Each structure stands twice: as structure tokens, then as C-alpha cells.
C-alpha positions as CSV (number, residue, x, y, z in Angstrom):
1,X,108.8,128.3,115.5
2,X,107.4,131.5,114.5
3,X,107.0,132.9,110.9
4,X,110.0,135.4,111.7
5,X,112.2,132.5,112.8
6,X,111.2,130.6,109.8
7,X,112.3,133.3,107.5
8,X,115.5,133.8,109.2
9,X,116.2,130.0,108.8
10,X,115.3,130.5,105.2
11,X,118.0,133.0,104.8
12,X,120.5,130.7,106.2
13,X,119.6,127.9,104.1
14,X,120.2,129.8,100.9
15,X,123.9,130.2,101.9
16,X,124.6,126.8,103.4
17,X,122.3,124.5,101.5
18,X,124.2,124.6,97.9
19,X,127.2,123.3,98.9
20,X,125.7,120.5,101.0
21,X,123.5,119.7,98.1
22,X,126.7,119.6,95.8
23,X,128.3,117.0,98.0
24,X,125.2,115.0,98.3
25,X,124.4,114.9,94.6
26,X,128.2,114.2,93.7
27,X,128.0,111.2,96.1
28,X,124.9,109.9,94.5
29,X,126.0,110.1,90.9
30,X,129.3,108.6,91.8
31,X,127.6,105.5,93.4
32,X,125.2,105.4,90.6
33,X,127.8,105.3,87.7
34,X,130.2,103.0,89.9
35,X,127.2,100.3,89.9
36,X,127.7,100.2,86.1
37,X,130.0,97.2,85.5
38,X,130.7,97.9,81.8
39,X,134.1,98.8,81.0
40,X,132.7,100.9,77.9
41,X,130.8,103.4,80.1
42,X,133.4,106.1,79.8
43,X,133.7,105.9,76.0
44,X,129.8,105.7,75.8
45,X,129.8,109.0,77.8
46,X,132.4,110.6,75.6
47,X,130.7,109.9,72.5
48,X,127.7,112.0,73.2
49,X,128.2,115.3,71.2
50,X,128.4,118.8,72.8
51,X,125.2,119.9,71.2
52,X,123.1,117.0,72.9
53,X,124.4,118.0,76.2
54,X,123.6,121.8,75.8
55,X,120.2,121.1,74.1
56,X,119.1,118.7,76.8
57,X,120.2,121.1,79.6
58,X,118.6,124.3,77.5
59,X,115.2,122.4,76.9
60,X,114.9,121.2,80.7
61,X,115.5,125.0,81.7
62,X,112.9,126.2,79.2
63,X,110.6,123.3,80.5
64,X,110.7,124.3,84.1
65,X,110.4,128.1,83.4
66,X,107.0,127.3,82.0
67,X,106.1,126.3,85.5
68,X,107.8,129.6,87.0
69,X,105.6,131.7,84.5
70,X,102.4,129.7,85.7
71,X,103.3,130.8,89.2
72,X,103.6,134.3,88.1
73,X,100.1,134.1,86.5
74,X,98.8,132.9,89.8
75,X,100.3,135.8,91.7
76,X,98.9,138.5,89.4
77,X,95.6,136.6,89.8
78,X,96.0,137.4,93.5
79,X,96.8,141.2,92.8
80,X,100.6,140.9,93.1
81,X,102.8,142.1,90.3
82,X,106.2,141.0,91.2
83,X,108.6,141.5,88.1
84,X,108.5,138.5,85.7
85,X,112.2,138.2,85.8
86,X,112.2,138.5,89.7
87,X,109.8,135.7,90.0
88,X,111.8,133.5,87.4
89,X,114.8,134.1,89.6
90,X,113.2,133.3,92.9
91,X,111.8,130.1,91.0
92,X,115.1,128.8,89.7
93,X,117.1,129.7,93.0
94,X,114.4,127.6,95.2
95,X,114.9,124.5,93.0
96,X,117.6,123.5,95.3
97,X,115.3,123.4,98.1
98,X,113.4,120.4,96.6
99,X,116.4,118.1,97.2
100,X,115.6,118.4,101.0
101,X,113.3,116.0,102.5
102,X,109.8,117.4,102.8
103,X,109.5,119.6,99.5
104,X,108.3,122.5,101.6
105,X,111.7,124.5,101.7
106,X,111.5,125.1,97.9
107,X,108.3,126.9,98.4
108,X,109.5,128.8,101.3
109,X,112.5,129.8,99.6
110,X,110.6,131.3,96.5
111,X,108.0,132.9,98.6
112,X,110.7,134.5,101.0
113,X,112.5,135.9,97.8
114,X,109.6,138.0,96.7
115,X,108.8,139.5,100.0
116,X,110.7,142.6,99.2
117,X,108.4,143.1,96.1
118,X,105.1,143.3,98.3
119,X,104.4,139.6,97.9
120,X,103.3,137.9,101.6
121,X,104.5,134.9,102.5
122,X,101.1,133.3,102.6
123,X,100.3,134.0,99.0
124,X,103.9,133.2,97.9
125,X,103.6,129.8,99.4
126,X,100.1,129.3,98.4
127,X,100.5,130.0,94.8
128,X,103.6,127.9,94.7
129,X,101.7,124.9,96.1
130,X,99.0,125.3,93.5
131,X,101.8,125.6,90.8
132,X,103.2,122.6,91.8
133,X,99.9,120.5,92.2
134,X,98.8,121.5,88.9
135,X,102.3,120.9,87.1
136,X,101.9,117.1,88.6
137,X,98.3,116.9,87.7
138,X,98.8,118.0,84.1
139,X,101.9,115.7,83.7
140,X,99.8,112.8,84.8
141,X,97.1,113.5,82.6
142,X,99.2,114.1,79.6
143,X,101.1,110.9,80.2
144,X,97.9,109.1,80.2
145,X,96.5,110.7,77.3
146,X,99.6,109.8,75.2
147,X,99.8,106.2,76.5
148,X,96.1,105.9,75.6
149,X,96.8,107.1,72.2
150,X,99.7,105.0,71.4
151,X,97.9,102.0,72.5
152,X,94.7,102.7,70.5
153,X,96.5,103.2,67.3
154,X,98.9,100.4,67.9
155,X,101.8,102.3,67.8
156,X,105.2,100.5,69.1
157,X,107.7,101.8,71.6
158,X,105.6,102.7,74.7
159,X,106.4,99.9,77.3
160,X,106.4,96.4,77.9
161,X,104.5,96.8,81.1
162,X,100.9,95.8,80.7
163,X,99.9,97.6,83.8
164,X,101.3,100.7,82.6
165,X,98.0,102.6,81.6
166,X,96.4,101.6,85.0
167,X,99.2,103.0,86.7
168,X,99.0,106.3,84.9
169,X,95.4,106.3,85.7
170,X,96.1,105.8,89.3
171,X,98.8,108.6,89.3
172,X,96.3,111.1,87.4
173,X,93.6,110.5,90.2
174,X,96.1,110.8,93.1
175,X,97.6,114.2,91.5
176,X,94.2,115.6,90.0
177,X,92.2,115.4,93.2
178,X,94.6,117.7,95.4
179,X,95.0,119.9,92.4
180,X,91.2,120.6,92.2
181,X,90.9,124.5,92.6
182,X,88.7,124.0,95.9
183,X,90.9,121.3,97.4
184,X,94.2,123.1,96.2
185,X,93.0,126.4,98.2
186,X,92.3,124.2,101.3
187,X,95.5,122.7,101.0
188,X,97.3,126.0,100.5
189,X,95.7,127.7,103.4
190,X,96.4,124.6,105.8
191,X,100.1,124.6,105.0
192,X,100.4,128.2,105.4
193,X,98.9,127.5,108.9
194,X,101.4,124.9,109.6
195,X,104.4,127.2,108.4
196,X,103.1,129.8,110.8
197,X,101.9,132.5,108.6
198,X,98.6,134.4,108.4
199,X,96.0,132.3,106.5
200,X,93.5,135.0,105.6
201,X,94.2,135.1,101.9
202,X,91.1,137.0,101.3
203,X,92.7,138.0,97.9
204,X,93.3,134.5,96.8
205,X,91.3,133.5,93.6
206,X,91.8,131.0,91.0
207,X,90.1,132.3,87.9
208,X,89.3,129.7,85.1
209,X,90.7,131.5,82.4
210,X,94.2,131.8,83.8
211,X,94.1,128.2,85.1
212,X,93.3,127.2,81.6
213,X,96.2,129.0,80.2
214,X,98.6,127.7,83.1
215,X,97.3,124.1,82.1
216,X,98.4,124.8,78.6
217,X,101.8,126.3,79.9
218,X,102.3,123.2,81.7
219,X,101.8,120.8,78.6
220,X,104.2,122.7,76.8
221,X,106.6,122.5,79.6
222,X,106.2,118.7,79.7
223,X,106.9,118.6,76.0
224,X,110.0,120.4,76.5
225,X,111.3,118.0,79.2
226,X,110.3,115.2,77.0
227,X,112.4,116.7,74.0
228,X,115.0,117.1,76.6
229,X,115.3,113.3,76.8
230,X,114.9,112.9,73.2
231,X,118.1,114.8,72.2
232,X,120.0,113.1,75.0
233,X,119.0,109.9,73.5
234,X,119.9,111.0,69.9
235,X,123.3,112.3,70.8
236,X,124.1,108.8,72.5
237,X,122.3,106.6,70.0
238,X,121.7,108.3,66.8
239,X,118.2,107.9,65.0
240,X,116.9,106.1,68.5
241,X,115.6,109.6,69.7
242,X,113.2,109.9,66.8
243,X,111.8,106.6,67.5
244,X,111.0,107.6,71.3
245,X,109.5,111.0,70.2
246,X,106.1,110.4,70.9
247,X,106.4,107.8,73.8
248,X,108.7,110.1,75.6
249,X,105.9,112.7,76.5
250,X,104.5,109.9,78.4
251,X,107.6,108.4,80.0
252,X,109.1,111.9,81.5
253,X,105.8,112.9,83.0
254,X,105.4,109.3,84.3
255,X,108.8,109.3,85.9
256,X,108.8,113.0,87.4
257,X,105.1,112.7,88.7
258,X,106.1,109.3,90.2
259,X,109.0,110.7,92.0
260,X,107.1,113.4,93.4
261,X,104.6,111.0,94.8
262,X,107.1,108.6,96.1
263,X,108.4,111.8,98.0
264,X,112.3,111.1,97.7
265,X,114.4,114.5,97.9
266,X,114.1,115.7,94.3
267,X,112.6,112.3,93.0
268,X,116.3,111.0,93.4
269,X,116.4,107.1,92.6
270,X,112.5,106.8,91.4
271,X,112.9,109.1,88.4
272,X,115.9,107.4,87.2
273,X,114.4,104.0,87.6
274,X,111.4,104.9,85.8
275,X,113.1,106.4,82.7
276,X,115.3,103.2,82.7
277,X,112.4,100.8,82.6
278,X,110.9,102.9,80.1
279,X,113.9,103.0,77.7
280,X,115.2,99.4,78.3
281,X,112.9,97.9,75.4
282,X,114.4,100.4,72.9
283,X,118.0,100.6,74.0
284,X,118.8,97.8,76.2
285,X,119.3,97.7,79.9
286,X,122.8,98.9,80.0
287,X,122.4,101.9,77.8
288,X,118.9,102.8,79.1
289,X,120.6,103.0,82.9
290,X,123.2,105.2,81.3
291,X,120.7,107.5,79.6
292,X,118.4,107.5,82.9
293,X,121.7,108.6,84.9
294,X,123.0,111.0,82.3
295,X,119.5,112.8,82.2
296,X,119.3,113.2,85.9
297,X,123.1,114.6,85.7
298,X,122.4,117.1,82.9
299,X,119.3,118.3,84.6
300,X,120.8,118.7,88.0
301,X,123.9,120.5,86.6
302,X,121.6,122.6,84.8
303,X,119.6,123.4,88.0
304,X,122.6,124.3,89.9
305,X,124.3,126.5,87.5
306,X,121.2,128.4,86.8
307,X,120.5,128.6,90.6
308,X,123.9,130.0,91.4
309,X,123.7,132.4,88.5
310,X,120.4,133.6,89.6
311,X,121.4,134.1,93.1
312,X,124.6,136.0,92.3
313,X,122.3,138.4,89.9
314,X,119.7,138.7,92.7
315,X,122.2,139.7,95.3
316,X,123.8,142.0,92.8
317,X,120.7,144.0,92.0
318,X,118.7,145.8,94.9
319,X,115.0,145.1,95.2
320,X,112.5,147.5,94.2
321,X,110.9,149.3,97.1
322,X,107.7,149.6,95.2
323,X,105.0,147.3,96.9
324,X,103.3,144.7,94.5
325,X,100.4,144.7,96.9
326,X,96.9,145.5,95.5
327,X,95.4,148.9,96.6
């Protein structure tokens, strides 16, 4: 398939993908909640206060916007200055693509949406891939560091799994190797070539200073995602959220990176399972399952709502005719 055909396919996907995904995700959550046999599930869910729902969603969106900002930093490093607002919009809209097997559609969608701002598809896809690799690598390293600290100081509440730290070490290696600058550039070029785009990328650079700043952004993003879990647990079981404040910064990256490595669409199933296993010692198996499903539900609704709002905003505002390409 030619590059032009792929771009046309992306355009159609942006219109037809959201309703298909809504049906798929609705069915997924229906089956998941139906599997809970407790008759008190409805009252348990309704007991969560509005501030907890809202804070959970807001912290999640703030967390993933750190990744959007890092992507923009990489674009600027390559000499392409698409507006920050447009870069964030493209990032949020493209989140719907991650629920399609293969994960490539999300990268293609965000890259295609910035073509009107002078960003070549090659650069958009390549920088997007590096952002994803760095997000996962930083998450795995953060989870490993937190787990080691909790283990060293003998703090309770991490996990009953004695193999947790070796698992985190394995995830750190698996994600760090492809995220290494020289390897990530090679992977980006190979991916662009497979997608049928020009692979020259002569302006492609990864300045050490910007990568370091991006890593700090990723740490902030993972902390915000972890706080999203904390406020949801606090709303469901008062005082329980504070007890998981530290270990949650290991659980959430572990669940997300594990879902990414498992390559299920959007990490469905894998992330919920890992979150449930992490919370079970603190909340019990039933409440842990409810929290894991509610967390996924809130995050998904936040993604879908923000994607729809950003898409309407995008189509209602004409693109700039000024090229963002370097002179």
C-alpha cells in the first residue's frame, strides 16, 4: 500500500473508528462487571463521590498530556514547530487508535493530523514512536526504583508477589533497550520504511538535554497517573488511598508497561489484572477487581470524551498555512 493510500485510510479511520471502539469497549466493560457476582456491586460503585470520579479523570488526562508535551519537544528538536495546542489535540485524538491491534494506527493518526503544519509523516511517526518507547522505559525504571526503595526500607503495602522486583527488572530491560537513542532512531526509520514513507530523516536528532527534560516529564506523568488511582481508591474506601500513595507509583507503571509489552489492544485485560493483583492485599479481591475495572472505565471515558472534544475543535478551526519545516 502506498503512503498516499495509507493517509487516506487514516482519514476514514478517524470517522469510523470512534463508534466501533465505543461498541467494543462498552461490551468489554459489560462483560467485566457482569463477572462480579456480588449483589452489592451497584451500591459500591454509587458510593464513589463525584470529586473522586472527576479527580481521577483529570489526573489521568494531565498525566498523558505530559507525553504529548514530550512529543512536541521531539518535534521541535527536529526543527518542526507545530503549535503546542495542535500537537496536544492530535495526541488526544490519536489515543483511540491504540485500541486497534498493532498500536501503529495511533502513531499514524497523530502524524497525519500535523501534516498541515509542515510536519512530514516520517518525522511525526518517528518522534511518536520514540515518545512511546521513552514513556514505557521511564515507567518501568520508576516502578523498579520505587519497588526497591520500599523493599529496602521495609515499608508495607507493595505486593505479596516475591517475584515482583525481578519482573520489574525484566520489564525495565525490555523497554530500555529499544528506547536507547541509537536503537530508537533505527526502529523509527524501520517503522517509517514499513509504512511506505520516506526514511531520510536527515533532520532527526535526539539532543541529550531535551531527552533528559522529557524523562522528567515522563516521571511527572506517571506520578499523575498513580495519583489518579489513589483518588479513586480514596473515594471508594476512605483512608485506603493514603496507604497506597507510595506503592501506587510502582503499580500503575507496572500495569501500563505490562499491557504495552503484552500488545493487547489498549492493554485491555492485562492492565486490569495487574492492578487487581496489586490492590488485593490492601482491599480484598472483590474491591480490588472493582477498582481495577472502574479505573479502566474512568480512563477510557476520559480518553473518548477528550478525543471527541478535540476532534470537533480540530475540524472547526482551519489549519495554519504556515509551514513548520526548518528553513
